[in-house]
N, C-alpha and C positions, 0 to 999 in steps of 0.2 A: 202744575200738572206733571204727571209722570206717565211713563209707558206702563200699561196694565194688560192690554189685550195680547193674546197669544199671536195674533196675526201681525201685530206691530213688532213684537220680538223677532218673529220669523223673518220679517222684511229686513230688519237691521242685520240679522245673521246672514241672510242670503245676498243682500245687495250692498251691504256696508263693508267697511274695512276693519281689520283686527290689529290690536297692539297688545302684546302680553308683557306683563311684569312678573315679578316674583310672587306677589300677593294677590293681584287682580288682573283679570283679562278684560280688555275694553273693546267693544265693538261700537263703531260709530258710522252714521250715515248722514250725509248732508242732504237735507230735504228742501223743497221749494218754499215751504211755509210752516207755520206751527210753532215757531220759536224753539227754545232749547228744552227737550224732554229727556229726562234721565229714566233709566230702568235699573232695577237691582235684583240680582239672582244669586241664590245660595242653594246649591244642590244638597241632597241628603248625605253626600260624602263629607260635608262639613261637620255634621253631627245631628243631634236632636233639634227639635223646633226652636228651643230657646237659644241654641248656638247659632242656628241659621238666622234667626231674628236679630241677634246681636251683630252678626257679620253684616247684615243689611243696614242696620243702624249706623255702624262704623263707616260703611261706604257712603251712606247718605250724608254724614257729617263731613267726610272728606270732599264730597262733591260740593257741598255748601261753601266750604272754605275756598274752593278753587273756581266756583261758578262765575265770579266777577271778572276773571281773567280769560274766559273763553272768547276767542276772536271770531267766532262764526255766529250768524244771526239765527239760522235755522238748522238745528242739529239734533239728532236722536242719538243718545249714548246709552249703551247697556254695560253695566259693571257686573262682572261675574266673579264671585269670591273664590279664591283658591288658597285660602289661609284658614287656620283655626283661630277663632277669636280669643280663646284663652291663652294662646301662645304668642300672640302678636300685639305689640304696643301700637297705639294709635298713630304716633309719629312715624313709625316704620311704614304703616299703611299709607299715610298721607304722602310721604316721600315717594313711595312706589306709584301711587296714582298720579302724582304730579309729574314724575319723569315719564310715565307712559303717555300721558296726555301731551307732554311737550314733544316727545318723539313723533307722535301722530300729527303734530302741528296744529292742534286745536286750542292750545292756550298760549298766551304770551309767556316768554321765558323770564321776564322780570316780574317780581312779586310786589 
Protein backbone atom coordinates (compact mmCIF):
# COMPACT_ATOMS: atom_id res chain seq x y z
CA UNK A 1 0.00 0.00 0.00
CA UNK A 2 1.02 3.59 -0.57
CA UNK A 3 -0.19 7.01 0.50
CA UNK A 4 -2.64 8.26 -2.12
CA UNK A 5 -5.15 10.59 -0.48
CA UNK A 6 -4.50 14.30 -0.24
CA UNK A 7 -5.53 14.21 3.44
CA UNK A 8 -2.82 11.64 4.16
CA UNK A 9 -0.14 13.74 2.45
CA UNK A 10 -1.30 16.85 4.33
CA UNK A 11 -1.20 15.00 7.65
CA UNK A 12 2.41 13.94 7.06
CA UNK A 13 3.38 17.49 6.01
CA UNK A 14 1.63 19.14 8.98
CA UNK A 15 2.33 16.66 11.79
CA UNK A 16 5.48 14.93 10.60
CA UNK A 17 9.14 15.78 10.51
CA UNK A 18 11.29 16.77 7.53
CA UNK A 19 14.73 15.76 6.33
CA UNK A 20 16.16 17.28 3.16
CA UNK A 21 18.88 15.89 0.95
CA UNK A 22 20.29 17.19 -2.32
CA UNK A 23 17.98 15.09 -4.50
CA UNK A 24 14.97 14.26 -2.32
CA UNK A 25 13.07 15.83 0.57
CA UNK A 26 11.59 13.32 3.01
CA UNK A 27 8.66 13.95 5.33
CA UNK A 28 7.91 11.20 7.82
CA UNK A 29 5.32 10.63 10.53
CA UNK A 30 5.31 7.87 13.10
CA UNK A 31 1.74 6.57 13.32
CA UNK A 32 0.05 4.25 15.76
CA UNK A 33 -0.84 1.62 13.19
CA UNK A 34 -1.02 0.88 9.49
CA UNK A 35 2.51 -0.34 8.84
CA UNK A 36 4.97 1.43 6.58
CA UNK A 37 3.26 3.53 3.89
CA UNK A 38 5.33 5.46 1.34
CA UNK A 39 4.13 8.30 -0.88
CA UNK A 40 5.91 9.80 -3.88
CA UNK A 41 5.61 13.36 -5.21
CA UNK A 42 7.13 15.08 -8.23
CA UNK A 43 5.93 18.60 -8.94
CA UNK A 44 5.62 20.21 -12.35
CA UNK A 45 8.95 21.93 -11.74
CA UNK A 46 10.59 18.56 -12.48
CA UNK A 47 9.33 18.62 -16.05
CA UNK A 48 6.67 17.08 -18.21
CA UNK A 49 4.62 14.06 -17.14
CA UNK A 50 7.11 11.48 -18.39
CA UNK A 51 9.91 13.11 -16.35
CA UNK A 52 7.73 13.29 -13.22
CA UNK A 53 6.75 9.64 -13.65
CA UNK A 54 10.40 8.64 -14.06
CA UNK A 55 11.34 10.57 -10.92
CA UNK A 56 8.65 8.74 -8.96
CA UNK A 57 9.74 5.37 -10.36
CA UNK A 58 13.33 6.05 -9.31
CA UNK A 59 12.24 7.08 -5.80
CA UNK A 60 10.04 3.96 -5.52
CA UNK A 61 13.00 1.76 -6.45
CA UNK A 62 15.24 3.53 -3.91
CA UNK A 63 12.56 2.97 -1.26
CA UNK A 64 12.27 -0.74 -2.17
CA UNK A 65 16.00 -1.21 -1.76
CA UNK A 66 16.02 0.43 1.69
CA UNK A 67 12.64 -0.77 2.97
CA UNK A 68 14.01 -3.82 4.81
CA UNK A 69 16.31 -1.56 6.89
CA UNK A 70 13.53 0.64 8.30
CA UNK A 71 13.52 0.30 12.06
CA UNK A 72 9.98 1.58 12.69
CA UNK A 73 6.84 -0.54 12.57
CA UNK A 74 4.28 2.16 11.73
CA UNK A 75 5.56 4.98 9.57
CA UNK A 76 4.25 7.16 6.77
CA UNK A 77 7.01 8.50 4.51
CA UNK A 78 6.59 11.02 1.69
CA UNK A 79 9.41 11.39 -0.83
CA UNK A 80 9.44 14.65 -2.79
CA UNK A 81 11.65 14.81 -5.88
CA UNK A 82 13.99 17.78 -6.13
CA UNK A 83 16.08 16.43 -8.99
CA UNK A 84 15.79 16.10 -12.75
CA UNK A 85 15.73 12.42 -13.70
CA UNK A 86 17.68 12.94 -16.92
CA UNK A 87 20.58 14.51 -15.01
CA UNK A 88 20.72 12.15 -12.03
CA UNK A 89 22.11 8.63 -11.84
CA UNK A 90 20.18 6.13 -9.75
CA UNK A 91 23.13 5.47 -7.42
CA UNK A 92 23.36 9.19 -6.58
CA UNK A 93 19.66 9.19 -5.74
CA UNK A 94 19.93 6.03 -3.67
CA UNK A 95 22.86 7.44 -1.65
CA UNK A 96 20.94 10.68 -1.03
CA UNK A 97 17.77 8.88 0.11
CA UNK A 98 19.80 6.52 2.30
CA UNK A 99 21.72 9.34 4.02
CA UNK A 100 18.54 11.39 4.56
CA UNK A 101 16.74 8.42 6.10
CA UNK A 102 19.78 7.66 8.28
CA UNK A 103 19.92 11.29 9.50
CA UNK A 104 16.23 11.04 10.33
CA UNK A 105 16.94 7.87 12.33
CA UNK A 106 14.38 5.75 10.50
CA UNK A 107 16.77 3.19 8.98
CA UNK A 108 19.59 1.19 10.46
CA UNK A 109 23.01 2.45 9.44
CA UNK A 110 24.39 -0.97 8.50
CA UNK A 111 23.33 -2.40 5.14
